[in-house]
C-alpha positions in Angstrom: -46.1 104.3 195.5 -45.2 102.5 198.4 -46.2 98.8 199.5 -45.1 96.1 201.7 -44.0 92.7 200.2 -44.4 90.3 203.4 -44.9 86.9 201.6 -44.3 85.0 205.1 -41.0 86.6 206.0 -39.6 89.9 206.9 -41.5 92.7 205.2 -39.7 94.6 202.2 -40.8 98.1 201.5 -41.3 98.6 197.7 -41.3 102.1 195.8 -42.4 101.9 192.4 -43.7 104.6 190.3 -47.2 103.7 189.0 -46.4 105.2 185.5 -43.1 102.8 185.1 -44.1 99.3 186.1 -40.7 98.0 185.0 -38.8 99.6 187.7 -39.3 99.0 191.1 -37.1 99.9 194.5 -36.7 97.8 197.4 -35.6 98.4 200.9 -35.3 96.4 204.1 -36.3 99.4 206.3 -37.0 103.2 205.7 -33.6 104.6 205.6 -32.0 101.6 203.6 -30.4 102.7 200.3 -31.9 99.3 199.4 -31.6 97.9 195.7 -33.4 98.4 192.2 -35.0 95.8 190.4 -35.8 96.3 186.4 -37.6 93.8 184.0 -37.7 94.3 180.3 -40.3 96.5 179.4 -41.0 94.4 176.6 -41.9 91.5 178.9 -44.3 91.1 181.8 -44.4 93.9 184.1 -46.2 92.2 187.0 -43.1 89.7 187.7 -41.4 92.8 189.4 -44.2 92.7 192.1 -43.3 89.1 193.1 -39.7 88.9 192.4 -38.3 90.3 195.8 -38.7 88.5 199.2 -36.7 88.3 202.2 -36.7 85.2 204.6 -35.4 86.1 208.4 -33.5 83.1 209.6 -32.9 84.9 213.0 -36.1 83.3 214.8 -35.2 79.9 213.6 -31.5 80.0 214.9 -32.7 81.4 218.1 -35.4 78.5 218.6 -32.7 75.8 217.8 -30.3 77.5 220.4 -33.2 77.5 223.1 -34.1 73.9 222.4 -30.7 72.8 222.4 -30.1 74.5 226.0 -33.2 73.0 227.2 -32.3 69.3 226.2 -28.5 69.6 226.9 -29.2 71.0 230.6 -31.8 68.3 231.2 -29.7 65.4 229.6 -26.8 66.6 231.6 -28.7 66.9 235.0 -30.3 63.5 234.6 -27.1 61.7 233.2 -26.5 59.8 236.6 -29.7 59.0 237.8 -30.7 55.3 237.3 -34.2 55.6 238.5 -36.7 56.5 235.8 -38.9 58.9 237.9 -36.1 60.6 239.5 -34.2 60.9 236.1 -37.4 62.5 234.6 -37.5 64.9 237.4 -33.9 65.7 237.2 -34.3 66.2 233.4 -37.5 68.7 234.1 -35.3 70.6 236.5 -32.3 70.7 234.3 -34.4 71.6 231.5 -35.9 74.6 233.5 -32.6 75.8 234.1 -31.6 75.2 230.4 -34.8 77.2 229.2 -33.6 80.3 231.4 -30.1 80.1 230.0 -31.4 79.5 226.3 -33.6 82.5 226.5 -30.8 84.7 227.5 -28.3 83.2 224.9 -31.2 83.7 222.3 -31.6 87.3 223.4 -28.0 88.3 223.1 -27.7 86.6 219.8 -27.3 89.3 217.3 -25.8 89.6 213.8 -27.3 86.4 212.7 -27.7 85.9 208.9 -31.4 87.1 208.4 -32.4 87.9 204.8 -32.0 86.5 201.5 -33.7 87.4 198.2 -35.4 85.1 195.8 -37.2 85.2 192.7 -40.6 83.5 192.2 -40.4 84.2 188.2 -38.1 83.2 186.0 -38.4 86.3 183.7 -35.1 88.4 182.8 -34.3 91.0 185.4 -31.6 93.1 186.7 -30.6 93.9 190.1 -28.9 97.1 190.8 -27.3 98.1 194.2 -25.6 101.4 195.4 -21.9 100.1 194.6 -22.6 99.5 190.8 -22.7 103.5 190.6 -23.3 104.2 187.1 -26.2 101.9 186.9 -27.5 103.2 190.3 -27.6 106.8 188.8 -29.3 105.7 185.8 -31.9 104.1 187.8 -32.2 107.0 190.4 -32.4 109.6 186.9 -35.1 107.3 185.3 -37.1 106.8 188.6 -37.2 110.4 189.2 -38.4 110.8 185.6 -41.3 108.5 186.2 -42.5 110.4 189.1 -43.0 113.7 187.1 -46.5 114.7 185.8 -45.3 115.5 182.8 -43.8 112.1 182.2 -46.7 110.3 183.4 -49.3 112.3 181.1 -47.1 111.6 178.1 -46.2 115.2 177.5 -42.7 114.1 177.8 -41.5 111.0 176.1 -44.9 109.8 174.5 -43.4 107.0 172.6 -42.3 105.6 176.3 -38.7 105.2 175.0 -37.2 105.8 178.6 -37.8 102.4 180.1 -36.4 100.5 177.0 -33.2 102.7 177.3 -32.8 102.4 181.0 -33.1 98.5 180.4 -30.4 98.6 177.8 -28.2 101.1 179.6 -28.4 99.3 182.8 -27.4 96.1 181.1 -24.5 97.4 179.2 -23.1 99.3 182.4 -23.3 96.1 184.5 -21.6 94.2 181.7 -19.0 96.6 180.8 -18.1 96.8 184.4 -17.6 93.1 184.5 -15.6 93.3 181.6 -13.3 96.0 183.0 -12.3 93.6 186.2 -12.0 90.7 183.7 -9.4 92.9 181.8 -7.7 94.0 184.9 -6.9 90.6 186.0 -6.0 89.6 182.5 -3.0 92.1 182.7 -1.4 89.9 185.5 -1.2 87.2 183.0 1.6 87.7 180.3 -0.2 85.4 177.7 -3.6 87.8 178.2 -2.0 91.3 178.2 -2.7 92.1 174.8 -6.2 91.0 175.0 -6.6 92.8 178.4 -5.7 96.1 176.8 -7.9 95.8 173.9 -10.8 94.9 176.5 -9.9 97.8 178.4 -9.9 100.2 175.3 -13.4 99.0 174.4 -14.6 99.3 177.9 -13.5 103.0 177.9 -15.3 103.7 174.4 -18.3 102.1 176.0 -18.2 104.1 179.1 -18.1 107.2 176.9 -21.2 106.4 175.1 -23.1 105.4 178.5 -21.8 108.8 179.9 -23.7 110.4 177.0 -26.6 108.2 177.4 -26.6 109.4 181.2 -26.3 113.0 180.1 -29.2 112.7 178.0 -31.5 111.1 180.5 -30.6 113.7 183.0 -31.6 116.6 180.5 -34.7 114.6 179.7 -35.4 114.6 183.8 -34.5 118.4 184.0 -36.8 119.4 181.2 -39.8 117.4 182.6 -39.2 119.1 186.0 -39.2 122.6 184.2 -42.4 121.7 182.6 -44.1 120.7 186.1 -42.8 124.0 187.5 -44.1 125.9 184.8 -47.7 124.2 184.8 -47.7 124.9 188.9 -46.8 128.6 188.2 -49.3 128.9 185.5 -52.0 127.0 187.7 -51.4 129.6 190.4 -51.7 132.6 187.8 -54.9 130.9 186.3 -56.2 130.9 189.9 -55.2 134.5 190.7 -56.8 135.7 187.4 -59.9 133.8 188.1 -60.0 135.7 191.4 -59.5 139.0 189.7 -62.1 138.4 187.3 -64.7 137.6 189.7 -63.8 140.7 191.7 -64.0 142.8 188.6 -67.2 141.3 187.8 -68.7 142.1 191.1 -67.3 145.6 191.2 -67.7 146.7 187.7 -70.2 144.3 186.2 -67.9 143.0 183.4 -64.8 140.7 183.0 -62.6 142.9 180.8 -61.6 141.2 177.5 -58.0 142.4 177.8 -57.5 139.8 180.6 -59.2 137.0 178.7 -56.6 137.8 175.8 -53.9 138.0 177.8 -54.7 134.7 179.3 -54.9 133.0 175.8 -51.9 134.3 174.5 -50.0 132.8 177.6 -51.7 129.5 177.0 -50.6 129.8 173.3 -47.1 130.5 174.3 -47.0 127.6 176.8 -48.4 125.2 174.3 -45.6 126.3 171.8 -43.0 125.9 174.4 -44.2 122.5 175.4 -44.1 121.4 171.8 -40.6 122.4 171.6 -39.4 120.8 174.5 -41.0 117.5 173.6 -39.3 117.4 170.4 -36.1 118.2 171.9 -36.8 115.3 174.5 -37.7 113.0 171.8 -34.3 113.9 169.9 -32.2 113.3 173.0 -34.0 109.9 173.6 -33.5 108.6 170.1 -29.8 109.6 170.3 -29.4 107.5 173.6 -31.5 104.8 171.6 -28.9 104.8 168.7 -25.9 104.8 171.1 -27.0 101.8 172.9 -27.9 99.9 169.7 -24.3 100.5 168.3 -23.1 99.1 171.9 -25.1 96.0 171.3 
């Protein structure tokens, strides 16, 4: 789902899966990678809708430059004129020249600071950008999961563990990377080298656990996509069978019990397969949840 967040400033494109309101992606323009914003799924979902705004300082800066040129040129033109009416006339003439110069300067002024982000809510949230690679991959994976029909209708992850796992995993991932950078800096200080090496070892263990969480979430996504594909295939087959029955009814006056039985068997097999896949997904998510609790 896409929407614009204007808020009296530059519009931001927001893409948010309806089935997972605790996660949203924001872009300044269509091709922009943008950033993800997460809120704690145990908290208030509406906060994410009001969280991101952009303010464009470009027009204000150009207006100031324009006015400075007008006033500066006007004052310079009237600087040596003692008579007030003549000084006013010279000021207006100089201001006209300044308006032309200011307009040209304002039009050429590019690369001005144009956006900054602010939050209108004090609730906890995480912001993830592409440079934070692991956290970004986790957001991409779960956002794709939220777009699947099988997740939206609770065939996959009926207990809705994925948003909580994402919140915890992204938070740990960002914290682990900060610890890694601090540990690298600590190695440059003789008195902190032992602590730095200990921290690096702990970071490596936590990275391995987070890798496993990421793998599990990708497996959940792959299964959800496979369920959606299987449903689409069966829907096409059901449509084809319905057409065949209708044609058979018209031509032979009966539907034929064999076709109906075959469809029922297929539905039974599908149901069993979905149940097994859902159970496997529940195990993967439970394992991920347990790993994150151990890290915490």
